[in-house]
Every structure is written in structure tokens, then in C-alpha cells.
C-alpha positions in Angstrom: 139.9 69.8 74.0 138.7 66.4 75.1 135.1 67.3 75.7 132.6 64.7 74.3 129.0 65.7 74.4 126.5 63.3 75.9 122.9 63.1 74.6 119.7 61.6 75.9 116.3 61.0 74.3 113.1 61.4 76.2 109.6 60.5 75.0 106.1 60.4 76.5 102.4 60.4 75.4 99.4 62.2 76.5 95.8 61.3 75.7 93.2 64.0 75.9 89.5 63.8 75.1 89.6 67.0 73.0 90.4 67.7 69.4 93.7 69.1 68.2 91.9 72.4 67.5 91.1 72.8 71.2 94.5 71.6 72.5 97.0 73.2 70.1 96.4 76.9 71.1 97.2 76.0 74.7 100.7 74.9 73.8 101.8 78.5 73.9 104.1 80.4 76.3 101.5 83.0 77.1 98.5 80.7 77.3 100.2 78.3 79.6 99.8 81.0 82.3 96.1 80.1 82.2 96.5 76.4 83.0 99.9 75.8 84.6 100.1 77.3 88.1 103.9 77.2 88.3 104.5 78.5 84.7 106.9 81.5 84.4 108.1 83.0 81.2 109.1 86.2 79.6 108.0 86.7 76.0 110.9 88.2 74.0 109.6 88.2 70.4 106.2 87.4 69.0 104.2 89.3 66.4 100.8 88.0 67.7 101.7 87.7 71.4 101.2 84.0 71.2 103.1 81.0 69.9 104.1 81.3 66.3 107.1 80.5 64.1 110.2 82.2 65.4 108.5 83.2 68.7 111.2 83.6 71.4 110.8 83.5 75.2 112.7 82.7 78.3 112.0 80.6 81.4 113.9 80.6 84.7 112.7 78.2 87.4 114.2 77.9 90.8 117.3 75.6 90.8 117.5 75.6 87.0 119.5 77.5 84.4 117.7 80.2 82.5 116.5 78.8 79.2 115.9 80.6 75.9 113.2 78.9 73.8 112.7 79.4 70.0 109.7 78.0 68.1 111.4 76.5 65.1 108.4 74.5 63.7 104.8 75.6 63.9 102.2 73.6 62.1 98.8 74.5 63.7 96.9 71.5 65.2 99.7 69.1 64.2 103.1 70.0 65.6 105.0 72.6 67.6 108.7 72.3 68.0 111.1 74.3 70.1 114.9 74.7 70.4 115.7 75.4 74.1 119.2 76.6 75.1 121.1 77.2 78.3 124.8 77.6 78.9 125.2 73.8 79.4 122.7 72.1 77.1 120.5 72.4 74.1 117.1 70.6 73.8 115.0 69.9 70.7 111.5 69.7 72.2 108.6 68.6 70.0 105.0 68.0 70.6 103.1 66.2 67.8 99.3 65.9 67.9 97.5 63.0 66.4 93.7 63.3 65.9 92.2 59.9 66.9 89.0 60.6 64.8 86.7 60.2 67.9 87.1 63.7 69.5 90.3 62.7 71.3 93.9 63.4 70.6 97.2 61.7 71.3 100.1 64.0 71.9 103.6 62.6 71.4 106.2 64.6 73.4 109.9 64.1 72.6 113.1 65.8 73.7 116.6 65.3 72.5 119.0 66.8 75.2 122.6 67.4 74.1 125.3 68.6 76.5 127.4 71.7 75.6 129.9 71.3 78.4 130.7 69.1 81.4 127.8 70.6 83.4 125.5 69.6 80.5 127.0 66.1 80.6 126.0 65.8 84.2 122.5 67.0 83.4 122.2 64.4 80.6 123.5 61.6 82.9 120.6 62.4 85.2 117.9 62.4 82.5 115.2 59.9 83.3 112.5 58.9 80.9 110.4 57.7 83.8 110.6 61.2 85.3 109.8 62.8 82.0 106.7 60.6 81.6 105.6 61.6 85.1 106.0 65.3 84.3 104.1 64.9 81.0 101.3 63.0 82.7 101.1 65.8 85.2 100.7 68.3 82.4 98.0 66.1 80.9 96.0 66.3 84.1 96.4 70.1 84.2 95.5 70.6 80.6 92.5 68.2 80.6 91.1 70.0 83.7 91.5 73.4 82.0 89.9 72.3 78.8 87.0 70.7 80.7 86.3 73.6 83.1 88.0 76.7 81.7 89.8 77.0 85.0 93.3 76.3 86.3 93.7 73.2 88.5 95.5 74.6 91.6 98.2 72.3 92.9 99.4 74.5 95.7 97.5 75.3 98.9 
């Protein structure tokens, strides 16, 4: 077999005028229904019904492969990390929260995307950090609105 897996690294930051204690609970597959209009997931395993260590859920968005997500690190108000798998790739997805000491928080988002086959290599070749930053900034706007108002910011008409 001559397959050589490709890998890409993606990173972005968010800045929110809320404490980690307000933000962290929203980084959860079931709570994201409250603030991300396009969010779709199926919870497979969770003792609490929310994000926790070893929580498992799936997502399947139009035009994308079905993904299985596993929470493999869960440090409340500091870090949540997922391993996400499809048939063609595996992603280590981490979100680290840094309390700025003034009521605001910086979130550091990172993804390491590794191909599992040639389709995965094509996916990795199309990875764009600029697009990742754009997506994370979009989520920043949605989450900030939700934390300010308690309501979802509707992006569709």
C-alpha cells in the first residue's frame, strides 16, 4: 500500500465579553441547539444529557460525511476536546478558554485534520485556515448574541 496520509493544522481565536463559566456550558452538543440555527446532532451516549467526558454524538450536514464525535478531554471552564471521525478523516478538535481577568474570555480553537484515505487527502488539501477563522468568527457572533440576549441569532429568513 502506497497511501501516505496528509495532515493540516487549523487555528483561530474568539474573544467574548463573558467569563469562562458562562461560555463553557454552551460548548455542548445539546446546548448548541439553543444558539446555532443550523446545528444538527444525535446524542449517542451521555450520562447527563450534556457534554461530559466520553460523551458521544454524531453530526451529518448536507454535502458532508457523517461524523462521530467523542469528548476525550473535559476540563470545565478551561478545555473541551473532541476526536471526530468519518470514513476519510480524523480530527482532533480542541477549544481552550483563557480567562482574561476582566470579565472576558479568549477561546483558542484548534483542529488537527488527518486523512485516512485518498478522499481524506483531498479534504486535507482543501483545508483553509482563512476559512476556518471565518467559521469560528461566525460562531463567535452567534454565541455572543445568545449570551447577551438568551435568544438565538437567526441567520436564515
